[in-house]
N, CA, C and O atoms as a MOPAC input file, in Angstrom:
PM7 MOZYME 1SCF
protein

 N     50.07500 1   196.44700 1   256.59600 1
 C     48.76000 1   196.11400 1   256.22100 1
 C     48.71100 1   195.16300 1   254.99700 1
 O     49.45200 1   195.36000 1   254.03400 1
 N     47.84800 1   194.15000 1   255.04000 1
 C     47.72900 1   193.26700 1   253.93600 1
 C     46.22200 1   192.87600 1   253.72100 1
 O     45.44500 1   192.75600 1   254.66800 1
 N     45.88100 1   192.69600 1   252.47000 1
 C     44.63100 1   192.01300 1   252.13200 1
 C     44.72400 1   190.91300 1   251.26600 1
 O     45.45700 1   191.00600 1   250.28100 1
 N     44.04500 1   189.80900 1   251.50100 1
 C     43.92600 1   188.62600 1   250.71000 1
 C     42.48700 1   188.27400 1   250.63500 1
 O     41.78600 1   188.23800 1   251.64600 1
 N     41.98600 1   187.98500 1   249.30300 1
 C     40.65400 1   187.80000 1   249.04000 1
 C     40.45900 1   186.65800 1   247.93000 1
 O     41.30000 1   186.42700 1   247.06100 1
 N     39.42400 1   186.07500 1   248.04900 1
 C     39.05800 1   185.02300 1   246.88200 1
 C     37.40700 1   184.97800 1   246.74200 1
 O     36.63700 1   184.83900 1   247.69200 1
 N     37.06900 1   185.10900 1   245.49900 1
 C     35.79400 1   184.84200 1   245.18100 1
 C     35.43300 1   183.75200 1   244.13100 1
 O     35.97800 1   183.87600 1   243.03500 1
 N     34.62900 1   182.75000 1   244.30300 1
 C     34.42400 1   181.89200 1   243.32700 1
 C     32.92000 1   181.97800 1   242.95600 1
 O     32.07900 1   182.15900 1   243.83600 1
 N     32.63500 1   181.86600 1   241.83600 1
 C     31.26900 1   181.93900 1   241.16500 1
 C     30.90500 1   180.87500 1   240.44400 1
 O     31.53000 1   180.72200 1   239.39400 1
 N     30.00800 1   180.03400 1   240.72300 1
 C     28.97500 1   180.22600 1   241.55100 1
 C     29.22600 1   179.75400 1   243.03700 1
 O     30.27000 1   179.15700 1   243.29900 1
 N     28.30200 1   180.01000 1   243.99500 1
 C     28.52100 1   179.64700 1   245.20800 1
 C     28.27500 1   178.12400 1   245.46900 1
 O     28.49800 1   177.59800 1   246.55900 1
 N     27.82200 1   177.50000 1   244.43300 1
 C     27.71600 1   175.94800 1   244.61600 1
 C     28.71500 1   175.30400 1   243.81100 1
 O     28.51700 1   174.85500 1   242.68200 1
 N     29.95100 1   175.27500 1   244.53800 1
 C     31.32100 1   174.63200 1   244.07400 1
 C     31.26100 1   173.13200 1   244.52000 1
 O     30.46500 1   172.81100 1   245.40200 1
 N     32.02100 1   172.27300 1   243.97600 1
 C     32.23100 1   171.11800 1   244.54700 1
 C     33.28700 1   171.13900 1   245.89400 1
 O     34.19800 1   171.96700 1   245.92600 1
 N     33.10700 1   170.26000 1   246.88700 1
 C     33.85800 1   170.54900 1   248.12600 1
 C     35.33200 1   170.71500 1   247.89200 1
 O     35.97200 1   171.48400 1   248.60800 1
 N     35.88400 1   170.05600 1   246.95600 1
 C     37.48700 1   170.18500 1   246.81900 1
 C     37.73400 1   171.60500 1   246.32600 1
 O     38.84600 1   172.06500 1   246.58900 1
 N     36.88500 1   172.37100 1   245.65800 1
 C     37.18400 1   173.56200 1   245.34000 1
 C     36.76900 1   174.74300 1   246.52600 1
 O     36.73600 1   175.92900 1   246.19600 1
 N     36.50600 1   174.38700 1   247.70400 1
 C     36.05000 1   175.35400 1   248.64100 1
 C     37.26000 1   175.49700 1   249.61800 1
 O     36.94800 1   175.70900 1   250.79000 1
 N     38.42500 1   175.42600 1   249.36000 1
 C     39.44800 1   175.78800 1   250.28900 1
 C     39.58600 1   177.26800 1   250.51900 1
 O     39.85900 1   178.01500 1   249.57900 1
 N     39.40400 1   177.71900 1   251.76200 1
 C     39.36400 1   179.14500 1   251.99600 1
 C     40.40600 1   179.47800 1   253.05800 1
 O     41.60000 1   179.43700 1   252.75800 1
 N     40.00500 1   179.80900 1   254.29100 1
 C     40.93400 1   180.16300 1   255.22600 1
 C     41.53300 1   179.08300 1   255.93600 1
 O     40.78000 1   178.14300 1   256.18700 1
 N     42.94700 1   178.98700 1   256.39300 1
 C     43.59500 1   177.98500 1   256.93900 1
 C     44.44700 1   177.12700 1   256.19700 1
 O     45.00700 1   176.16700 1   256.72500 1
 N     44.59900 1   177.48000 1   254.77400 1
 C     45.37000 1   176.86500 1   253.81200 1
 C     46.48900 1   177.63700 1   253.50300 1
 O     46.30500 1   178.83500 1   253.28800 1
 N     47.76500 1   177.11100 1   253.43400 1
 C     48.98400 1   177.68300 1   252.85900 1
 C     49.07800 1   179.20000 1   253.77700 1
 O     48.99200 1   179.15600 1   255.00500 1
 N     49.24000 1   180.36300 1   253.13300 1
 C     49.35400 1   181.56000 1   253.85300 1
 C     48.04900 1   182.27200 1   254.13300 1
 O     48.07100 1   183.34500 1   254.73700 1
 N     46.91900 1   181.73500 1   253.72900 1
 C     45.65100 1   182.24000 1   254.03400 1
 C     44.93600 1   181.81700 1   255.27400 1
 O     44.02000 1   180.99400 1   255.27500 1
 N     45.42100 1   182.44600 1   256.36700 1
 C     44.99400 1   182.14800 1   257.63300 1
 C     44.97200 1   183.41800 1   258.56200 1
 O     45.73300 1   184.35100 1   258.30300 1
 N     44.20400 1   183.47000 1   259.53000 1
 C     44.45500 1   184.38800 1   260.63700 1
 C     45.24200 1   184.03900 1   261.78200 1
 O     45.15800 1   182.90400 1   262.25100 1
 N     45.91700 1   184.81200 1   262.22500 1
 C     46.96300 1   184.41300 1   263.51500 1
 C     46.01900 1   184.37900 1   264.61900 1
 O     45.26500 1   185.31400 1   264.88800 1
 N     46.07900 1   183.24200 1   265.27400 1
 C     45.36000 1   182.93800 1   266.39000 1
 C     44.38200 1   181.78400 1   266.00000 1
 O     43.72700 1   181.22100 1   266.87700 1
 N     44.28700 1   181.44900 1   264.75000 1
 C     43.35300 1   180.54200 1   264.27800 1
 C     44.23400 1   179.43000 1   263.33000 1
 O     43.79300 1   178.96000 1   262.28100 1
 N     45.29600 1   179.17000 1   263.79300 1
 C     46.25000 1   178.21200 1   263.08200 1
 C     45.78800 1   176.90700 1   263.16100 1
 O     46.17700 1   176.14500 1   262.27700 1
 N     45.05700 1   176.48200 1   264.00600 1
 C     44.62500 1   175.14500 1   264.18800 1
 C     43.20400 1   174.83400 1   263.47200 1
 O     42.68700 1   173.71700 1   263.49400 1
 N     42.66000 1   175.93200 1   262.85200 1
 C     41.36100 1   175.76500 1   262.20900 1
 C     41.45700 1   175.89400 1   260.54900 1
 O     42.30800 1   176.59500 1   260.00100 1
 N     40.68800 1   175.29300 1   259.99600 1
 C     40.29100 1   175.59600 1   258.43500 1
 C     39.03500 1   175.91600 1   258.35800 1
 O     38.19900 1   175.30900 1   259.02700 1
 N     38.71000 1   176.91900 1   257.53100 1
 C     37.32900 1   177.37300 1   257.40200 1
 C     37.17500 1   177.29500 1   255.82700 1
 O     37.83300 1   178.03600 1   255.09600 1
 N     36.25700 1   176.34200 1   255.33100 1
 C     35.82100 1   176.05900 1   254.06400 1
 C     34.86900 1   176.89500 1   253.58700 1
 O     33.97000 1   177.18200 1   254.37700 1
 N     34.82300 1   177.48100 1   252.21100 1
 C     33.81300 1   178.21600 1   251.72900 1
 C     34.30600 1   178.57700 1   250.20800 1
 O     35.36800 1   178.20600 1   249.70700 1
 N     33.33900 1   179.34900 1   249.61000 1
 C     33.71200 1   179.65100 1   248.27300 1
 C     34.35500 1   181.10700 1   248.10000 1
 O     34.91000 1   181.45400 1   247.05800 1
 N     34.22200 1   181.93100 1   249.24000 1
 C     34.64400 1   183.32900 1   249.05200 1
 C     35.22700 1   183.46900 1   250.53100 1
 O     34.80600 1   182.93100 1   251.55400 1
 N     36.35500 1   184.37400 1   250.36300 1
 C     36.90000 1   184.77200 1   251.74400 1
 C     37.52200 1   186.15000 1   251.64600 1
 O     37.76800 1   186.57400 1   250.51700 1
 N     37.81800 1   186.93000 1   252.75500 1
 C     38.71700 1   188.16000 1   252.68600 1
 C     39.44200 1   188.15600 1   254.14700 1
 O     38.86300 1   187.95500 1   255.21400 1
 N     40.53500 1   188.36400 1   254.00700 1
 C     41.48300 1   188.44100 1   255.23500 1
 C     42.20900 1   189.83600 1   255.17400 1
 O     42.68600 1   190.25800 1   254.12000 1
 N     42.26100 1   190.47000 1   256.26000 1
 C     42.96900 1   191.74500 1   256.63800 1
 C     43.91700 1   191.54800 1   257.71200 1
 O     43.54300 1   191.11700 1   258.80200 1
 N     45.13800 1   191.84300 1   257.46400 1
 C     46.15600 1   191.49900 1   258.42500 1
 C     46.94000 1   193.02700 1   258.52400 1
 O     47.35800 1   193.64200 1   257.54300 1
 N     47.03000 1   193.47000 1   259.90500 1
 C     47.82400 1   194.60500 1   260.13600 1
 C     48.91300 1   194.30600 1   261.16600 1
 O     48.70000 1   193.55500 1   262.11800 1
 N     49.99300 1   194.86500 1   260.97100 1
 C     51.06400 1   194.50400 1   261.87800 1
 C     51.96300 1   195.79000 1   262.08200 1
 O     52.36100 1   196.42400 1   261.10500 1
 N     52.25200 1   196.13100 1   263.29500 1
 C     53.22600 1   197.24900 1   263.52500 1
 C     54.54000 1   196.51400 1   264.01900 1
 O     54.48500 1   195.67700 1   264.92000 1
 N     55.69400 1   196.85400 1   263.40500 1
 C     56.99500 1   196.39700 1   263.90000 1
 C     57.95400 1   197.43700 1   264.31400 1
 O     57.96700 1   198.55300 1   263.79600 1
 N     58.69300 1   197.09600 1   265.17500 1
 C     59.77600 1   197.91100 1   265.59800 1
 C     61.01600 1   197.22100 1   265.61600 1
 O     61.01800 1   196.18200 1   266.27600 1
 N     62.19200 1   197.58400 1   264.98500 1
 C     63.41600 1   196.93300 1   264.89800 1
 C     64.10900 1   197.03600 1   266.34300 1
 O     64.24700 1   198.10800 1   266.93200 1
 N     64.49200 1   195.90000 1   266.80000 1
 C     65.26000 1   195.98900 1   267.97100 1
 C     66.93100 1   195.62900 1   267.85400 1
 O     67.78800 1   196.04800 1   268.63200 1
 N     67.11000 1   194.94700 1   266.94700 1
 C     68.57200 1   194.63900 1   266.72700 1
 C     68.81000 1   194.53200 1   265.14300 1
 O     67.97900 1   193.98600 1   264.41700 1
 N     69.98900 1   195.08400 1   264.66400 1
 C     70.33400 1   194.87200 1   263.38500 1
 C     71.83000 1   194.63300 1   263.62000 1
 O     72.55900 1   195.47500 1   264.14400 1
 N     72.28000 1   193.30600 1   263.15400 1
 C     73.76800 1   192.94100 1   263.33200 1
 C     74.14200 1   191.92200 1   262.16300 1
 O     73.34200 1   191.58100 1   261.29200 1
 N     75.30700 1   191.53100 1   262.24700 1
 C     75.74900 1   190.50500 1   261.33100 1
 C     76.93000 1   189.72400 1   262.04100 1
 O     77.59200 1   190.21800 1   262.95400 1
 N     77.12100 1   188.48900 1   261.54100 1
 C     78.34900 1   187.74000 1   262.02400 1
 C     78.90800 1   186.84400 1   260.91400 1
 O     78.29200 1   186.59200 1   259.87900 1
 N     79.96200 1   186.44800 1   261.17700 1
 C     80.81900 1   185.79200 1   260.13000 1
 C     80.82400 1   184.23400 1   260.54800 1
 O     80.97100 1   183.84500 1   261.70600 1
 N     80.66100 1   183.49700 1   259.54900 1
 C     80.81100 1   181.99700 1   259.76900 1
 C     82.30300 1   181.67500 1   259.17400 1
 O     82.56400 1   181.93100 1   257.99900 1
 N     83.17700 1   181.14800 1   259.98600 1
 C     84.60200 1   180.84500 1   259.85200 1
 C     84.80400 1   179.87100 1   258.67300 1
 O     85.75500 1   180.02500 1   257.90700 1
 N     83.89700 1   178.84800 1   258.52100 1
 C     84.06600 1   177.71900 1   257.64300 1
 C     83.66200 1   177.96000 1   256.17100 1
 O     84.16600 1   177.31800 1   255.25000 1
 N     82.73400 1   178.91100 1   255.99900 1
 C     82.32500 1   179.16200 1   254.67100 1
 C     83.17600 1   180.16200 1   253.96700 1
 O     83.73700 1   181.06800 1   254.58500 1
 N     83.26600 1   180.01800 1   252.79000 1
 C     84.08000 1   180.96900 1   251.88900 1
 C     83.78400 1   182.40800 1   252.24100 1
 O     82.64600 1   182.77300 1   252.53400 1
 N     84.69600 1   183.12100 1   252.21200 1
 C     84.55400 1   184.71000 1   252.47100 1
 C     83.42300 1   185.38900 1   251.89700 1
 O     82.75000 1   186.20200 1   252.53100 1
 N     83.18700 1   185.03000 1   250.58100 1
 C     82.16000 1   185.73600 1   249.87200 1
 C     80.76700 1   185.46400 1   250.41200 1
 O     79.84300 1   186.25200 1   250.21100 1
 N     80.64200 1   184.44200 1   251.03700 1
 C     79.38700 1   183.99300 1   251.62900 1
 C     79.29300 1   183.86000 1   253.28900 1
 O     78.31700 1   183.44800 1   253.91400 1
 N     80.39100 1   184.25400 1   253.76300 1
 C     80.41300 1   184.20500 1   255.28400 1
 C     79.70400 1   185.05000 1   256.10800 1
 O     79.49600 1   184.69500 1   257.26800 1
 N     79.26100 1   186.20500 1   255.67000 1
 C     78.56200 1   187.30600 1   256.39500 1
 C     77.09600 1   187.01100 1   256.43300 1
 O     76.43500 1   186.98700 1   255.39500 1
 N     76.54000 1   186.77000 1   257.69000 1
 C     75.25100 1   186.39400 1   257.96700 1
 C     74.59600 1   187.61700 1   258.62300 1
 O     74.92600 1   187.86000 1   259.78400 1
 N     73.65800 1   188.45600 1   257.98100 1
 C     72.87600 1   189.38600 1   258.58500 1
 C     71.79100 1   188.77900 1   259.42900 1
 O     71.27700 1   187.70200 1   259.12400 1
 N     71.46100 1   189.43100 1   260.43400 1
 C     70.45200 1   189.21500 1   261.46500 1
 C     69.79000 1   190.36900 1   261.94300 1
 O     70.45900 1   191.29000 1   262.41200 1
 N     68.27400 1   190.44700 1   261.86600 1
 C     67.54600 1   191.55000 1   262.33300 1
 C     66.37500 1   190.84100 1   263.17400 1
 O     65.76100 1   189.81700 1   262.87600 1
 N     66.22800 1   191.67200 1   264.31800 1
 C     65.23300 1   191.13500 1   265.23100 1
 C     64.07100 1   192.23700 1   265.34600 1
 O     64.37400 1   193.41800 1   265.51600 1
 N     62.88000 1   191.86800 1   265.25900 1
 C     61.86500 1   192.96900 1   265.37000 1
 C     60.79300 1   192.40000 1   266.45800 1
 O     60.46200 1   191.21700 1   266.53400 1
 N     60.32400 1   193.42100 1   267.26000 1
 C     59.13300 1   193.10300 1   268.02100 1
 C     57.92100 1   193.75200 1   267.32600 1
 O     57.95800 1   194.82000 1   266.71300 1
 N     56.86400 1   192.98100 1   267.49900 1
 C     55.64400 1   193.43600 1   266.65200 1
 C     54.40100 1   193.19500 1   267.34200 1
 O     54.32700 1   192.28500 1   268.16800 1
 N     53.29200 1   194.03000 1   267.03700 1
 C     52.07000 1   193.86200 1   267.64500 1
 C     51.07900 1   193.70900 1   266.29200 1
 O     51.34500 1   194.33900 1   265.26900 1
 N     50.03300 1   192.91000 1   266.37100 1
 C     49.25900 1   192.67000 1   265.04800 1
 C     47.80400 1   192.48100 1   265.53200 1
 O     47.51800 1   192.30600 1   266.71700 1
 N     46.87700 1   192.53100 1   264.48800 1
 C     45.49800 1   192.31400 1   264.60800 1
 C     45.05100 1   191.87700 1   263.23100 1
 O     45.39300 1   192.49700 1   262.22400 1
 N     44.32300 1   190.85500 1   263.20100 1
 C     43.72700 1   190.22300 1   262.00300 1
 C     42.21200 1   190.11900 1   261.94200 1
 O     41.63900 1   190.01800 1   263.02600 1
 N     41.48500 1   190.12900 1   260.84300 1
 C     40.14800 1   189.99700 1   260.68700 1
 C     39.84300 1   189.28400 1   259.42800 1
 O     40.56600 1   189.46400 1   258.44700 1
 N     38.84800 1   188.50600 1   259.38400 1
 C     38.53200 1   187.72700 1   258.27800 1
 C     37.12800 1   187.21100 1   258.32900 1
 O     36.50800 1   187.02600 1   259.37700 1
 N     36.64600 1   186.98000 1   257.05600 1
 C     35.28700 1   186.31200 1   256.79900 1
 C     35.35800 1   185.34700 1   255.74700 1
 O     36.04500 1   185.52600 1   254.74200 1
 N     34.59000 1   184.21800 1   255.97500 1
 C     34.40000 1   183.14800 1   254.94000 1
 C     33.02800 1   183.00500 1   254.64800 1
 O     32.23600 1   182.88100 1   255.58300 1
 N     32.60500 1   183.00500 1   253.37400 1
 C     31.26500 1   182.70900 1   252.99100 1
 C     31.12300 1   181.29300 1   252.39200 1
 O     31.82400 1   180.85800 1   251.47800 1
 N     30.13600 1   180.63200 1   253.01600 1
 C     29.89300 1   179.30100 1   252.40900 1
 C     28.29000 1   179.23100 1   252.35800 1
 O     27.62600 1   179.62500 1   253.31600 1
 N     27.78900 1   178.79000 1   251.37200 1
 C     26.34600 1   178.68800 1   251.11000 1
 C     25.74200 1   177.36400 1   251.95200 1
 O     24.58700 1   177.22500 1   252.35400 1
 N     26.84300 1   176.45300 1   252.09600 1
 C     26.37600 1   175.16400 1   252.75400 1
 C     27.40300 1   175.02000 1   253.91500 1
 O     28.36500 1   174.27400 1   253.73700 1
 N     27.27300 1   175.62700 1   254.98900 1
 C     28.30100 1   175.61600 1   256.05800 1
 C     28.24700 1   174.34700 1   256.84400 1
 O     29.19500 1   174.11600 1   257.59400 1
 N     27.29800 1   173.52600 1   256.77400 1
 C     27.20500 1   172.26300 1   257.68900 1
 C     27.45400 1   172.57500 1   259.03200 1
 O     26.82000 1   173.53800 1   259.46200 1
 N     28.19800 1   172.02100 1   259.78300 1
 C     28.65900 1   172.08700 1   261.12400 1
 C     29.65900 1   173.05800 1   261.40300 1
 O     30.04200 1   173.27500 1   262.55300 1
 N     30.10000 1   173.65600 1   260.39900 1
 C     31.12400 1   174.80400 1   260.45800 1
 C     30.74800 1   176.09100 1   261.24600 1
 O     30.10600 1   176.99500 1   260.71200 1
 N     31.14100 1   176.13600 1   262.44700 1
 C     30.78200 1   177.20200 1   263.28900 1
 C     31.55000 1   178.44500 1   263.06800 1
 O     31.22400 1   179.47600 1   263.65500 1
 N     32.64900 1   178.40200 1   262.17800 1
 C     33.30800 1   179.64800 1   261.75400 1
 C     32.92700 1   180.34400 1   260.55800 1
 O     33.28400 1   181.49600 1   260.31200 1
 N     32.12600 1   179.56700 1   259.73700 1
 C     31.70000 1   180.08200 1   258.49300 1
 C     30.75800 1   181.22600 1   258.68100 1
 O     30.15800 1   181.27500 1   259.75500 1
 N     30.56300 1   182.06900 1   257.87000 1
 C     29.38600 1   183.21400 1   257.66800 1
 C     29.53200 1   183.94100 1   259.02200 1
 O     28.53500 1   184.18700 1   259.70200 1
 N     30.73500 1   184.27000 1   259.39700 1
 C     30.76300 1   185.07500 1   260.63100 1
 C     32.09800 1   185.90100 1   260.62400 1
 O     33.06300 1   185.41900 1   260.03000 1
 N     32.19800 1   186.99100 1   261.18400 1
 C     33.34500 1   187.85800 1   261.18500 1
 C     34.23100 1   187.30600 1   262.34000 1
 O     33.81600 1   187.22400 1   263.49700 1
 N     35.55800 1   186.91000 1   261.92400 1
 C     36.59000 1   186.42000 1   262.89100 1
 C     37.56000 1   187.52200 1   263.03300 1
 O     37.88400 1   188.27700 1   262.11600 1
 N     37.99900 1   187.56300 1   264.23500 1
 C     39.34800 1   188.51900 1   264.52500 1
 C     40.08600 1   187.87100 1   265.60400 1
 O     39.66300 1   187.04400 1   266.41200 1
 N     41.46200 1   188.46100 1   265.47300 1
 C     42.25400 1   187.97400 1   266.43200 1
 C     43.34900 1   189.05700 1   266.70400 1
 O     43.36800 1   190.07000 1   266.00500 1
 N     44.27100 1   188.86500 1   267.71500 1
 C     45.39300 1   189.93600 1   267.82200 1
 C     46.55900 1   189.29300 1   268.59000 1
 O     46.40800 1   188.18000 1   269.09500 1
 N     47.69200 1   189.95100 1   268.68800 1
 C     48.72900 1   189.46400 1   269.45300 1
 C     49.97600 1   190.24100 1   269.35800 1
 O     49.95800 1   191.37100 1   268.87000 1
 N     51.12000 1   189.66900 1   269.82200 1
 C     52.33400 1   190.32500 1   269.98900 1
 C     53.45200 1   189.20500 1   269.60300 1
 O     53.19300 1   188.02300 1   269.82700 1
 N     54.55100 1   189.53700 1   269.09000 1
 C     55.58800 1   188.63600 1   268.92300 1
 C     57.04100 1   189.17100 1   268.53200 1
 O     57.35900 1   190.35900 1   268.57400 1
 N     57.85200 1   188.14900 1   268.15500 1
 C     59.22100 1   188.53900 1   267.82900 1
 C     59.36800 1   187.89600 1   266.42400 1
 O     58.76800 1   186.86600 1   266.11600 1
 N     60.15400 1   188.52800 1   265.63800 1
 C     60.50300 1   188.16300 1   264.33700 1
 C     62.06800 1   188.13000 1   264.11500 1
 O     62.72600 1   189.15900 1   264.27300 1
 N     62.58800 1   187.07500 1   263.79100 1
 C     64.12200 1   187.07900 1   263.52400 1
 C     64.13700 1   186.82400 1   261.97100 1
 O     63.57900 1   185.85900 1   261.45000 1
 N     64.84100 1   187.79700 1   261.28500 1
 C     64.97900 1   187.85700 1   259.81600 1
 C     66.40400 1   187.76400 1   259.42200 1
 O     67.24500 1   188.53300 1   259.88800 1
 N     66.72100 1   186.70900 1   258.46100 1
 C     68.18100 1   186.74300 1   258.07200 1
 C     68.24200 1   186.71200 1   256.53100 1
 O     67.53500 1   187.51200 1   255.91800 1
 N     68.95200 1   185.93800 1   255.92400 1
 C     69.08000 1   186.09000 1   254.39300 1
 C     67.71100 1   186.25200 1   253.63100 1
 O     66.76700 1   185.49800 1   253.86900 1
 N     67.65100 1   187.11400 1   252.84400 1
 C     66.55600 1   187.36200 1   251.99600 1
 C     65.29800 1   187.44800 1   252.70600 1
 O     65.04500 1   188.41500 1   253.42400 1
 N     64.45600 1   186.43200 1   252.53200 1
 C     63.10300 1   186.46700 1   253.34900 1
 C     63.13600 1   185.25800 1   254.44700 1
 O     62.09300 1   184.79700 1   254.91200 1
 N     64.30100 1   184.83500 1   254.77900 1
 C     64.30000 1   183.83200 1   255.75500 1
 C     63.92100 1   184.30600 1   257.21300 1
 O     64.69300 1   184.97600 1   257.89900 1
 N     62.74500 1   183.92600 1   257.60500 1
 C     62.33800 1   184.40400 1   258.96900 1
 C     61.78900 1   183.38000 1   259.89400 1
 O     61.19700 1   182.39300 1   259.46000 1
 N     61.99500 1   183.61800 1   261.30400 1
 C     61.43900 1   182.74300 1   262.28400 1
 C     60.61600 1   183.55000 1   263.06100 1
 O     61.17400 1   184.50100 1   263.60800 1
 N     59.29500 1   183.38500 1   263.26100 1
 C     58.36000 1   184.28500 1   264.04200 1
 C     57.80900 1   183.34300 1   265.30100 1
 O     57.37200 1   182.19500 1   265.21500 1
 N     57.94800 1   184.10600 1   266.41400 1
 C     57.22200 1   183.70000 1   267.66300 1
 C     56.05700 1   184.70400 1   267.92900 1
 O     56.18600 1   185.91900 1   268.07900 1
 N     55.07600 1   184.09900 1   267.95600 1
 C     53.79100 1   185.00600 1   268.01200 1
 C     52.89200 1   184.40700 1   269.03500 1
 O     52.51800 1   183.23600 1   268.97700 1
 N     52.50600 1   185.36600 1   270.11000 1
 C     51.38900 1   184.99000 1   271.05200 1
 C     50.15200 1   185.58300 1   270.72400 1
 O     50.02600 1   186.80300 1   270.81800 1
 N     49.08200 1   184.75100 1   270.29400 1
 C     47.91700 1   185.31400 1   269.73700 1
 C     46.64000 1   184.96600 1   270.62800 1
 O     46.65500 1   183.99400 1   271.38300 1
 N     45.62200 1   185.74100 1   270.51400 1
 C     44.35100 1   185.59100 1   271.21900 1
 C     43.38100 1   185.85600 1   270.12300 1
 O     43.42400 1   186.85000 1   269.39900 1
 N     42.40200 1   184.78900 1   270.04200 1
 C     41.29900 1   185.10000 1   269.24300 1
 C     39.84100 1   185.46200 1   269.84700 1
 O     39.73100 1   185.48800 1   271.07300 1
 N     38.87100 1   185.70400 1   269.14300 1
 C     37.65700 1   186.13900 1   269.61700 1
 C     36.95900 1   185.20500 1   270.71100 1
 O     36.10200 1   185.61100 1   271.49600 1
 N     37.45400 1   183.87900 1   270.65100 1
 C     36.80500 1   182.90100 1   271.50900 1
 C     37.57600 1   183.00900 1   272.88100 1
 O     37.16700 1   182.35900 1   273.84400 1
 N     38.58100 1   183.74300 1   272.97300 1
 C     39.46400 1   183.66900 1   274.30200 1
 C     40.55300 1   182.70100 1   274.14800 1
 O     41.40500 1   182.56400 1   275.02600 1
 N     40.55100 1   182.02000 1   273.05100 1
 C     41.73100 1   180.99100 1   272.93000 1
 C     43.19000 1   181.59800 1   272.74200 1
 O     43.44100 1   182.44700 1   271.88600 1
 N     44.00100 1   181.14600 1   273.51200 1
 C     45.46300 1   181.84600 1   273.40300 1
 C     46.36500 1   180.76400 1   273.10900 1
 O     46.14200 1   179.58100 1   273.36500 1
 N     47.54100 1   181.29600 1   272.48000 1
 C     48.53000 1   180.29500 1   272.11000 1
 C     49.71200 1   180.94300 1   271.62800 1
 O     49.66800 1   182.02100 1   271.03600 1
 N     50.86200 1   180.25800 1   271.88700 1
 C     52.19800 1   180.76200 1   271.44600 1
 C     52.50900 1   179.79900 1   270.12900 1
 O     52.58500 1   178.57200 1   270.19800 1
 N     52.65400 1   180.48300 1   269.06900 1
 C     52.96600 1   179.88900 1   267.80500 1
 C     54.26600 1   180.21800 1   267.10300 1
 O     54.70900 1   181.36600 1   267.09900 1
 N     54.88900 1   179.18100 1   266.49500 1
 C     56.23200 1   179.26000 1   265.86600 1
 C     56.05100 1   179.22500 1   264.45200 1
 O     55.49900 1   178.21100 1   264.02500 1
 N     56.42200 1   180.18500 1   263.54300 1
 C     56.37900 1   179.96400 1   262.03900 1
 C     57.73400 1   180.28300 1   261.59000 1
 O     58.47000 1   181.15300 1   262.05700 1
 N     57.99400 1   179.42000 1   260.56200 1
 C     59.31500 1   179.54200 1   259.90600 1
 C     59.12800 1   179.70100 1   258.32100 1
 O     58.36300 1   179.00100 1   257.65800 1
 N     59.88300 1   180.65400 1   257.84500 1
 C     59.85900 1   180.83800 1   256.30200 1
 C     61.27000 1   180.74800 1   255.93400 1
 O     62.07500 1   181.62900 1   256.23800 1
 N     61.58800 1   179.66700 1   255.26800 1
 C     62.88000 1   179.43300 1   254.83400 1
 C     63.00000 1   179.53800 1   253.40200 1
 O     62.69200 1   178.52700 1   252.77100 1
 N     63.42700 1   180.67100 1   252.68100 1
 C     63.60200 1   180.65400 1   251.29000 1
 C     65.15100 1   180.50900 1   250.98600 1
 O     65.98400 1   181.37800 1   251.24000 1
 N     65.37600 1   179.43400 1   250.47800 1
 C     66.82500 1   179.22700 1   250.06500 1
 C     66.94700 1   178.94800 1   248.73500 1
 O     68.05900 1   178.75400 1   248.24500 1

């Protein structure tokens, strides 16, 4: 379970200071194609993971000290919820309303936090999609 939140005071911020959901890691799975601008937001992400495979293999060309590559594969189910407040939402139909989504996926993890995630998500508007996320910390 994870929680991310931001609050800016006052609610009358310049537009460039209104980055909320949809930027960097501050997004709901299933809303990857959207940004929701506002001065305050909260995101709750919950994930259940089950490890399916834990193994390692050796790279023949790399020096022995660095040749062992660990690989773990997880199956997961998740649900996200979030809310963004904007005093001036304009035409933004995602502002000032509770948003939620859910889905299932596979996660392949290797060195440190290097991960590739395949996620099939459904949001509250019935939009479905298969999303690929990569986090490569080297």
